[in-house]
mmCIF file of the N, C-alpha and C atoms, coordinates in Angstrom:
data_MODEL
# 
_entry.id   MODEL 
# 
loop_
_atom_site.group_PDB 
_atom_site.id 
_atom_site.type_symbol 
_atom_site.label_atom_id 
_atom_site.label_alt_id 
_atom_site.label_comp_id 
_atom_site.label_asym_id 
_atom_site.label_entity_id 
_atom_site.label_seq_id 
_atom_site.pdbx_PDB_ins_code 
_atom_site.Cartn_x 
_atom_site.Cartn_y 
_atom_site.Cartn_z 
_atom_site.occupancy 
_atom_site.B_iso_or_equiv 
_atom_site.pdbx_formal_charge 
_atom_site.auth_seq_id 
_atom_site.auth_comp_id 
_atom_site.auth_asym_id 
_atom_site.auth_atom_id 
_atom_site.pdbx_PDB_model_num 
ATOM 1   N N  . MET A 1 1  ? 108.346 122.085 141.126 1.00 0.00 ? 1  MET A N  1 
ATOM 2   C CA . MET A 1 1  ? 107.894 123.388 140.660 1.00 0.00 ? 1  MET A CA 1 
ATOM 3   C C  . MET A 1 1  ? 109.055 124.044 139.920 1.00 0.00 ? 1  MET A C  1 
ATOM 4   N N  . SER A 1 2  ? 108.785 124.526 138.735 1.00 0.00 ? 2  SER A N  1 
ATOM 5   C CA . SER A 1 2  ? 109.840 125.143 137.942 1.00 0.00 ? 2  SER A CA 1 
ATOM 6   C C  . SER A 1 2  ? 110.094 126.585 138.386 1.00 0.00 ? 2  SER A C  1 
ATOM 7   N N  . ILE A 1 3  ? 111.201 127.090 137.961 1.00 0.00 ? 3  ILE A N  1 
ATOM 8   C CA . ILE A 1 3  ? 111.583 128.467 138.286 1.00 0.00 ? 3  ILE A CA 1 
ATOM 9   C C  . ILE A 1 3  ? 110.561 129.445 137.697 1.00 0.00 ? 3  ILE A C  1 
ATOM 10  N N  . ILE A 1 4  ? 110.135 129.191 136.494 1.00 0.00 ? 4  ILE A N  1 
ATOM 11  C CA . ILE A 1 4  ? 109.172 130.077 135.824 1.00 0.00 ? 4  ILE A CA 1 
ATOM 12  C C  . ILE A 1 4  ? 107.864 130.141 136.600 1.00 0.00 ? 4  ILE A C  1 
ATOM 13  N N  . SER A 1 5  ? 107.359 129.000 137.046 1.00 0.00 ? 5  SER A N  1 
ATOM 14  C CA . SER A 1 5  ? 106.099 129.018 137.795 1.00 0.00 ? 5  SER A CA 1 
ATOM 15  C C  . SER A 1 5  ? 106.286 129.693 139.152 1.00 0.00 ? 5  SER A C  1 
ATOM 16  N N  . SER A 1 6  ? 107.455 129.537 139.752 1.00 0.00 ? 6  SER A N  1 
ATOM 17  C CA . SER A 1 6  ? 107.730 130.211 141.027 1.00 0.00 ? 6  SER A CA 1 
ATOM 18  C C  . SER A 1 6  ? 107.759 131.722 140.842 1.00 0.00 ? 6  SER A C  1 
ATOM 19  N N  . ILE A 1 7  ? 108.415 132.169 139.790 1.00 0.00 ? 7  ILE A N  1 
ATOM 20  C CA . ILE A 1 7  ? 108.478 133.609 139.507 1.00 0.00 ? 7  ILE A CA 1 
ATOM 21  C C  . ILE A 1 7  ? 107.077 134.139 139.220 1.00 0.00 ? 7  ILE A C  1 
ATOM 22  N N  . GLY A 1 8  ? 106.284 133.394 138.467 1.00 0.00 ? 8  GLY A N  1 
ATOM 23  C CA . GLY A 1 8  ? 104.914 133.806 138.173 1.00 0.00 ? 8  GLY A CA 1 
ATOM 24  C C  . GLY A 1 8  ? 104.070 133.919 139.428 1.00 0.00 ? 8  GLY A C  1 
ATOM 25  N N  . ARG A 1 9  ? 104.215 132.947 140.337 1.00 0.00 ? 9  ARG A N  1 
ATOM 26  C CA . ARG A 1 9  ? 103.454 132.978 141.593 1.00 0.00 ? 9  ARG A CA 1 
ATOM 27  C C  . ARG A 1 9  ? 103.864 134.174 142.438 1.00 0.00 ? 9  ARG A C  1 
ATOM 28  N N  . ILE A 1 10 ? 105.167 134.423 142.540 1.00 0.00 ? 10 ILE A N  1 
ATOM 29  C CA . ILE A 1 10 ? 105.653 135.561 143.329 1.00 0.00 ? 10 ILE A CA 1 
ATOM 30  C C  . ILE A 1 10 ? 105.171 136.874 142.722 1.00 0.00 ? 10 ILE A C  1 
ATOM 31  N N  . ALA A 1 11 ? 105.212 136.973 141.394 1.00 0.00 ? 11 ALA A N  1 
ATOM 32  C CA . ALA A 1 11 ? 104.741 138.189 140.724 1.00 0.00 ? 11 ALA A CA 1 
ATOM 33  C C  . ALA A 1 11 ? 103.254 138.415 140.966 1.00 0.00 ? 11 ALA A C  1 
ATOM 34  N N  . ALA A 1 12 ? 102.464 137.346 140.923 1.00 0.00 ? 12 ALA A N  1 
ATOM 35  C CA . ALA A 1 12 ? 101.022 137.470 141.165 1.00 0.00 ? 12 ALA A CA 1 
ATOM 36  C C  . ALA A 1 12 ? 100.743 137.898 142.603 1.00 0.00 ? 12 ALA A C  1 
ATOM 37  N N  . GLU A 1 13 ? 101.473 137.318 143.554 1.00 0.00 ? 13 GLU A N  1 
ATOM 38  C CA . GLU A 1 13 ? 101.283 137.702 144.962 1.00 0.00 ? 13 GLU A CA 1 
ATOM 39  C C  . GLU A 1 13 ? 101.718 139.142 145.202 1.00 0.00 ? 13 GLU A C  1 
ATOM 40  N N  . PHE A 1 14 ? 102.796 139.561 144.577 1.00 0.00 ? 14 PHE A N  1 
ATOM 41  C CA . PHE A 1 14 ? 103.248 140.942 144.702 1.00 0.00 ? 14 PHE A CA 1 
ATOM 42  C C  . PHE A 1 14 ? 102.218 141.902 144.124 1.00 0.00 ? 14 PHE A C  1 
ATOM 43  N N  . SER A 1 15 ? 101.667 141.543 142.972 1.00 0.00 ? 15 SER A N  1 
ATOM 44  C CA . SER A 1 15 ? 100.649 142.382 142.338 1.00 0.00 ? 15 SER A CA 1 
ATOM 45  C C  . SER A 1 15 ? 99.412  142.521 143.229 1.00 0.00 ? 15 SER A C  1 
ATOM 46  N N  . ALA A 1 16 ? 98.997  141.420 143.845 1.00 0.00 ? 16 ALA A N  1 
ATOM 47  C CA . ALA A 1 16 ? 97.831  141.464 144.737 1.00 0.00 ? 16 ALA A CA 1 
ATOM 48  C C  . ALA A 1 16 ? 98.123  142.321 145.974 1.00 0.00 ? 16 ALA A C  1 
ATOM 49  N N  . ALA A 1 17 ? 99.323  142.188 146.529 1.00 0.00 ? 17 ALA A N  1 
ATOM 50  C CA . ALA A 1 17 ? 99.695  142.990 147.697 1.00 0.00 ? 17 ALA A CA 1 
ATOM 51  C C  . ALA A 1 17 ? 99.733  144.470 147.338 1.00 0.00 ? 17 ALA A C  1 
ATOM 52  N N  . ARG A 1 18 ? 100.236 144.775 146.153 1.00 0.00 ? 18 ARG A N  1 
ATOM 53  C CA . ARG A 1 18 ? 100.301 146.167 145.706 1.00 0.00 ? 18 ARG A CA 1 
ATOM 54  C C  . ARG A 1 18 ? 98.892  146.734 145.516 1.00 0.00 ? 18 ARG A C  1 
ATOM 55  N N  . ALA A 1 19 ? 97.994  145.954 144.949 1.00 0.00 ? 19 ALA A N  1 
ATOM 56  C CA . ALA A 1 19 ? 96.608  146.394 144.756 1.00 0.00 ? 19 ALA A CA 1 
ATOM 57  C C  . ALA A 1 19 ? 95.932  146.651 146.102 1.00 0.00 ? 19 ALA A C  1 
ATOM 58  N N  . ARG A 1 20 ? 96.161  145.750 147.092 1.00 0.00 ? 20 ARG A N  1 
ATOM 59  C CA . ARG A 1 20 ? 95.595  145.965 148.437 1.00 0.00 ? 20 ARG A CA 1 
ATOM 60  C C  . ARG A 1 20 ? 96.127  147.254 149.051 1.00 0.00 ? 20 ARG A C  1 
ATOM 61  N N  . HIS A 1 21 ? 97.418  147.498 148.891 1.00 0.00 ? 21 HIS A N  1 
ATOM 62  C CA . HIS A 1 21 ? 98.023  148.708 149.447 1.00 0.00 ? 21 HIS A CA 1 
ATOM 63  C C  . HIS A 1 21 ? 97.430  149.955 148.797 1.00 0.00 ? 21 HIS A C  1 
ATOM 64  N N  . GLN A 1 22 ? 97.283  149.937 147.480 1.00 0.00 ? 22 GLN A N  1 
ATOM 65  C CA . GLN A 1 22 ? 96.708  151.088 146.788 1.00 0.00 ? 22 GLN A CA 1 
ATOM 66  C C  . GLN A 1 22 ? 95.262  151.331 147.209 1.00 0.00 ? 22 GLN A C  1 
ATOM 67  N N  . THR A 1 23 ? 94.500  150.264 147.397 1.00 0.00 ? 23 THR A N  1 
ATOM 68  C CA . THR A 1 23 ? 93.119  150.402 147.849 1.00 0.00 ? 23 THR A CA 1 
ATOM 69  C C  . THR A 1 23 ? 93.075  151.007 149.249 1.00 0.00 ? 23 THR A C  1 
ATOM 70  N N  . GLU A 1 24 ? 93.920  150.494 150.137 1.00 0.00 ? 24 GLU A N  1 
ATOM 71  C CA . GLU A 1 24 ? 93.955  151.020 151.496 1.00 0.00 ? 24 GLU A CA 1 
ATOM 72  C C  . GLU A 1 24 ? 94.350  152.498 151.495 1.00 0.00 ? 24 GLU A C  1 
ATOM 73  N N  . ARG A 1 25 ? 95.329  152.856 150.696 1.00 0.00 ? 25 ARG A N  1 
ATOM 74  C CA . ARG A 1 25 ? 95.772  154.256 150.620 1.00 0.00 ? 25 ARG A CA 1 
ATOM 75  C C  . ARG A 1 25 ? 94.646  155.150 150.103 1.00 0.00 ? 25 ARG A C  1 
ATOM 76  N N  . THR A 1 26 ? 93.900  154.666 149.111 1.00 0.00 ? 26 THR A N  1 
ATOM 77  C CA . THR A 1 26 ? 92.785  155.442 148.566 1.00 0.00 ? 26 THR A CA 1 
ATOM 78  C C  . THR A 1 26 ? 91.692  155.627 149.612 1.00 0.00 ? 26 THR A C  1 
ATOM 79  N N  . ILE A 1 27 ? 91.350  154.561 150.330 1.00 0.00 ? 27 ILE A N  1 
ATOM 80  C CA . ILE A 1 27 ? 90.315  154.661 151.358 1.00 0.00 ? 27 ILE A CA 1 
ATOM 81  C C  . ILE A 1 27 ? 90.749  155.597 152.477 1.00 0.00 ? 27 ILE A C  1 
ATOM 82  N N  . ARG A 1 28 ? 92.016  155.499 152.877 1.00 0.00 ? 28 ARG A N  1 
ATOM 83  C CA . ARG A 1 28 ? 92.505  156.372 153.946 1.00 0.00 ? 28 ARG A CA 1 
ATOM 84  C C  . ARG A 1 28 ? 92.543  157.841 153.531 1.00 0.00 ? 28 ARG A C  1 
ATOM 85  N N  . SER A 1 29 ? 92.547  158.117 152.221 1.00 0.00 ? 29 SER A N  1 
ATOM 86  C CA . SER A 1 29 ? 92.558  159.501 151.754 1.00 0.00 ? 29 SER A CA 1 
ATOM 87  C C  . SER A 1 29 ? 91.160  160.123 151.767 1.00 0.00 ? 29 SER A C  1 
ATOM 88  N N  . LEU A 1 30 ? 90.128  159.289 151.949 1.00 0.00 ? 30 LEU A N  1 
ATOM 89  C CA . LEU A 1 30 ? 88.758  159.793 152.023 1.00 0.00 ? 30 LEU A CA 1 
ATOM 90  C C  . LEU A 1 30 ? 88.549  160.538 153.340 1.00 0.00 ? 30 LEU A C  1 
ATOM 91  N N  . PRO A 1 31 ? 87.599  161.456 153.365 1.00 0.00 ? 31 PRO A N  1 
ATOM 92  C CA . PRO A 1 31 ? 87.274  162.126 154.634 1.00 0.00 ? 31 PRO A CA 1 
ATOM 93  C C  . PRO A 1 31 ? 86.842  161.104 155.693 1.00 0.00 ? 31 PRO A C  1 
ATOM 94  N N  . ILE A 1 32 ? 87.117  161.415 156.938 1.00 0.00 ? 32 ILE A N  1 
ATOM 95  C CA . ILE A 1 32 ? 86.815  160.526 158.054 1.00 0.00 ? 32 ILE A CA 1 
ATOM 96  C C  . ILE A 1 32 ? 85.339  160.118 158.053 1.00 0.00 ? 32 ILE A C  1 
ATOM 97  N N  . GLU A 1 33 ? 84.443  161.049 157.732 1.00 0.00 ? 33 GLU A N  1 
ATOM 98  C CA . GLU A 1 33 ? 83.012  160.746 157.739 1.00 0.00 ? 33 GLU A CA 1 
ATOM 99  C C  . GLU A 1 33 ? 82.680  159.630 156.754 1.00 0.00 ? 33 GLU A C  1 
ATOM 100 N N  . LEU A 1 34 ? 83.284  159.683 155.567 1.00 0.00 ? 34 LEU A N  1 
ATOM 101 C CA . LEU A 1 34 ? 83.036  158.632 154.573 1.00 0.00 ? 34 LEU A CA 1 
ATOM 102 C C  . LEU A 1 34 ? 83.660  157.308 155.006 1.00 0.00 ? 34 LEU A C  1 
ATOM 103 N N  . GLN A 1 35 ? 84.824  157.370 155.623 1.00 0.00 ? 35 GLN A N  1 
ATOM 104 C CA . GLN A 1 35 ? 85.449  156.149 156.122 1.00 0.00 ? 35 GLN A CA 1 
ATOM 105 C C  . GLN A 1 35 ? 84.547  155.471 157.155 1.00 0.00 ? 35 GLN A C  1 
ATOM 106 N N  . LYS A 1 36 ? 83.942  156.279 158.029 1.00 0.00 ? 36 LYS A N  1 
ATOM 107 C CA . LYS A 1 36 ? 83.033  155.724 159.034 1.00 0.00 ? 36 LYS A CA 1 
ATOM 108 C C  . LYS A 1 36 ? 81.796  155.129 158.376 1.00 0.00 ? 36 LYS A C  1 
ATOM 109 N N  . ASP A 1 37 ? 81.283  155.781 157.318 1.00 0.00 ? 37 ASP A N  1 
ATOM 110 C CA . ASP A 1 37 ? 80.096  155.283 156.625 1.00 0.00 ? 37 ASP A CA 1 
ATOM 111 C C  . ASP A 1 37 ? 80.327  153.900 156.019 1.00 0.00 ? 37 ASP A C  1 
ATOM 112 N N  . ILE A 1 38 ? 81.525  153.645 155.545 1.00 0.00 ? 38 ILE A N  1 
ATOM 113 C CA . ILE A 1 38 ? 81.802  152.344 154.932 1.00 0.00 ? 38 ILE A CA 1 
ATOM 114 C C  . ILE A 1 38 ? 82.383  151.355 155.935 1.00 0.00 ? 38 ILE A C  1 
ATOM 115 N N  . GLY A 1 39 ? 82.528  151.777 157.183 1.00 0.00 ? 39 GLY A N  1 
ATOM 116 C CA . GLY A 1 39 ? 82.997  150.871 158.220 1.00 0.00 ? 39 GLY A CA 1 
ATOM 117 C C  . GLY A 1 39 ? 84.508  150.753 158.311 1.00 0.00 ? 39 GLY A C  1 
ATOM 118 N N  . TRP A 1 40 ? 85.212  151.715 157.777 1.00 0.00 ? 40 TRP A N  1 
ATOM 119 C CA . TRP A 1 40 ? 86.676  151.702 157.815 1.00 0.00 ? 40 TRP A CA 1 
ATOM 120 C C  . TRP A 1 40 ? 87.138  152.418 159.059 1.00 0.00 ? 40 TRP A C  1 
ATOM 121 N N  . PRO A 1 41 ? 88.103  152.033 159.766 1.00 0.00 ? 41 PRO A N  1 
ATOM 122 C CA . PRO A 1 41 ? 88.893  150.817 159.651 1.00 0.00 ? 41 PRO A CA 1 
ATOM 123 C C  . PRO A 1 41 ? 88.361  149.684 160.517 1.00 0.00 ? 41 PRO A C  1 
ATOM 124 N N  . ASP A 1 42 ? 87.197  149.854 161.143 1.00 0.00 ? 42 ASP A N  1 
ATOM 125 C CA . ASP A 1 42 ? 86.667  148.839 162.058 1.00 0.00 ? 42 ASP A CA 1 
ATOM 126 C C  . ASP A 1 42 ? 86.550  147.468 161.399 1.00 0.00 ? 42 ASP A C  1 
ATOM 127 N N  . ALA A 1 43 ? 85.951  147.395 160.233 1.00 0.00 ? 43 ALA A N  1 
ATOM 128 C CA . ALA A 1 43 ? 85.794  146.112 159.553 1.00 0.00 ? 43 ALA A CA 1 
ATOM 129 C C  . ALA A 1 43 ? 87.151  145.538 159.182 1.00 0.00 ? 43 ALA A C  1 
ATOM 130 N N  . TYR A 1 44 ? 88.059  146.404 158.804 1.00 0.00 ? 44 TYR A N  1 
ATOM 131 C CA . TYR A 1 44 ? 89.393  145.988 158.396 1.00 0.00 ? 44 TYR A CA 1 
ATOM 132 C C  . TYR A 1 44 ? 90.178  145.428 159.582 1.00 0.00 ? 44 TYR A C  1 
ATOM 133 N N  . GLU A 1 45 ? 90.109  146.094 160.722 1.00 0.00 ? 45 GLU A N  1 
ATOM 134 C CA . GLU A 1 45 ? 90.894  145.696 161.882 1.00 0.00 ? 45 GLU A CA 1 
ATOM 135 C C  . GLU A 1 45 ? 90.317  144.486 162.603 1.00 0.00 ? 45 GLU A C  1 
ATOM 136 N N  . THR A 1 46 ? 89.010  144.258 162.497 1.00 0.00 ? 46 THR A N  1 
ATOM 137 C CA . THR A 1 46 ? 88.414  143.116 163.190 1.00 0.00 ? 46 THR A CA 1 
ATOM 138 C C  . THR A 1 46 ? 88.510  141.833 162.386 1.00 0.00 ? 46 THR A C  1 
ATOM 139 N N  . GLY A 1 47 ? 89.019  141.934 161.172 1.00 0.00 ? 47 GLY A N  1 
ATOM 140 C CA . GLY A 1 47 ? 89.232  140.736 160.384 1.00 0.00 ? 47 GLY A CA 1 
ATOM 141 C C  . GLY A 1 47 ? 88.127  140.387 159.422 1.00 0.00 ? 47 GLY A C  1 
ATOM 142 N N  . THR A 1 48 ? 87.121  141.248 159.272 1.00 0.00 ? 48 THR A N  1 
ATOM 143 C CA . THR A 1 48 ? 86.082  140.951 158.295 1.00 0.00 ? 48 THR A CA 1 
ATOM 144 C C  . THR A 1 48 ? 86.566  141.261 156.890 1.00 0.00 ? 48 THR A C  1 
ATOM 145 N N  . ALA A 1 49 ? 87.600  142.059 156.770 1.00 0.00 ? 49 ALA A N  1 
ATOM 146 C CA . ALA A 1 49 ? 88.226  142.301 155.477 1.00 0.00 ? 49 ALA A CA 1 
ATOM 147 C C  . ALA A 1 49 ? 89.487  141.451 155.405 1.00 0.00 ? 49 ALA A C  1 
ATOM 148 N N  . HIS A 1 50 ? 89.824  140.998 154.219 1.00 0.00 ? 50 HIS A N  1 
ATOM 149 C CA . HIS A 1 50 ? 90.998  140.132 154.062 1.00 0.00 ? 50 HIS A CA 1 
ATOM 150 C C  . HIS A 1 50 ? 92.258  140.984 153.984 1.00 0.00 ? 50 HIS A C  1 
ATOM 151 N N  . HIS A 1 51 ? 93.241  140.622 154.778 1.00 0.00 ? 51 HIS A N  1 
ATOM 152 C CA . HIS A 1 51 ? 94.538  141.280 154.727 1.00 0.00 ? 51 HIS A CA 1 
ATOM 153 C C  . HIS A 1 51 ? 95.569  140.285 155.213 1.00 0.00 ? 51 HIS A C  1 
ATOM 154 N N  . SER A 1 52 ? 96.555  140.024 154.399 1.00 0.00 ? 52 SER A N  1 
ATOM 155 C CA . SER A 1 52 ? 97.513  138.993 154.771 1.00 0.00 ? 52 SER A CA 1 
ATOM 156 C C  . SER A 1 52 ? 98.795  139.558 155.354 1.00 0.00 ? 52 SER A C  1 
ATOM 157 N N  . GLY A 1 53 ? 98.924  140.857 155.441 1.00 0.00 ? 53 GLY A N  1 
ATOM 158 C CA . GLY A 1 53 ? 100.064 141.430 156.122 1.00 0.00 ? 53 GLY A CA 1 
ATOM 159 C C  . GLY A 1 53 ? 101.235 141.761 155.220 1.00 0.00 ? 53 GLY A C  1 
ATOM 160 N N  . VAL A 1 54 ? 102.111 142.549 155.746 1.00 0.00 ? 54 VAL A N  1 
ATOM 161 C CA . VAL A 1 54 ? 103.291 142.996 155.029 1.00 0.00 ? 54 VAL A CA 1 
ATOM 162 C C  . VAL A 1 54 ? 104.229 141.818 154.819 1.00 0.00 ? 54 VAL A C  1 
ATOM 163 N N  . GLY A 1 55 ? 104.732 141.711 153.616 1.00 0.00 ? 55 GLY A N  1 
ATOM 164 C CA . GLY A 1 55 ? 105.700 140.687 153.327 1.00 0.00 ? 55 GLY A CA 1 
ATOM 165 C C  . GLY A 1 55 ? 105.145 139.304 153.062 1.00 0.00 ? 55 GLY A C  1 
ATOM 166 N N  . SER A 1 56 ? 103.835 139.181 153.001 1.00 0.00 ? 56 SER A N  1 
ATOM 167 C CA . SER A 1 56 ? 103.253 137.857 152.800 1.00 0.00 ? 56 SER A CA 1 
ATOM 168 C C  . SER A 1 56 ? 103.538 137.333 151.405 1.00 0.00 ? 56 SER A C  1 
ATOM 169 N N  . TRP A 1 57 ? 103.822 138.190 150.464 1.00 0.00 ? 57 TRP A N  1 
ATOM 170 C CA . TRP A 1 57 ? 104.080 137.768 149.091 1.00 0.00 ? 57 TRP A CA 1 
ATOM 171 C C  . TRP A 1 57 ? 105.491 137.226 148.920 1.00 0.00 ? 57 TRP A C  1 
ATOM 172 N N  . SER A 1 58 ? 106.338 137.359 149.911 1.00 0.00 ? 58 SER A N  1 
ATOM 173 C CA . SER A 1 58 ? 107.752 137.059 149.747 1.00 0.00 ? 58 SER A CA 1 
ATOM 174 C C  . SER A 1 58 ? 108.094 135.579 149.851 1.00 0.00 ? 58 SER A C  1 
ATOM 175 N N  . GLY A 1 59 ? 107.142 134.732 149.629 1.00 0.00 ? 59 GLY A N  1 
ATOM 176 C CA . GLY A 1 59 ? 107.447 133.318 149.566 1.00 0.00 ? 59 GLY A CA 1 
ATOM 177 C C  . GLY A 1 59 ? 107.294 132.589 150.888 1.00 0.00 ? 59 GLY A C  1 
ATOM 178 N N  . SER A 1 60 ? 106.349 132.998 151.707 1.00 0.00 ? 60 SER A N  1 
ATOM 179 C CA . SER A 1 60 ? 106.166 132.340 152.994 1.00 0.00 ? 60 SER A CA 1 
ATOM 180 C C  . SER A 1 60 ? 105.401 131.033 152.870 1.00 0.00 ? 60 SER A C  1 
ATOM 181 N N  . LYS A 1 61 ? 105.042 130.642 151.668 1.00 0.00 ? 61 LYS A N  1 
ATOM 182 C CA . LYS A 1 61 ? 104.256 129.423 151.455 1.00 0.00 ? 61 LYS A CA 1 
ATOM 183 C C  . LYS A 1 61 ? 105.142 128.208 151.381 1.00 0.00 ? 61 LYS A C  1 
# 
């Protein structure tokens, strides 16, 4: 694997992690009633939503 492809993979994983974080922050800013209507955070915490955790983009593969 070349350095360029490694950097590209890390950048893509970082971008995906950042997008997940922004989505979570936006959902958490909604009123509690709306969060409950969409099943937040129950679906998220039980694993029905995909979340790979903090630092997963840092090359753990």
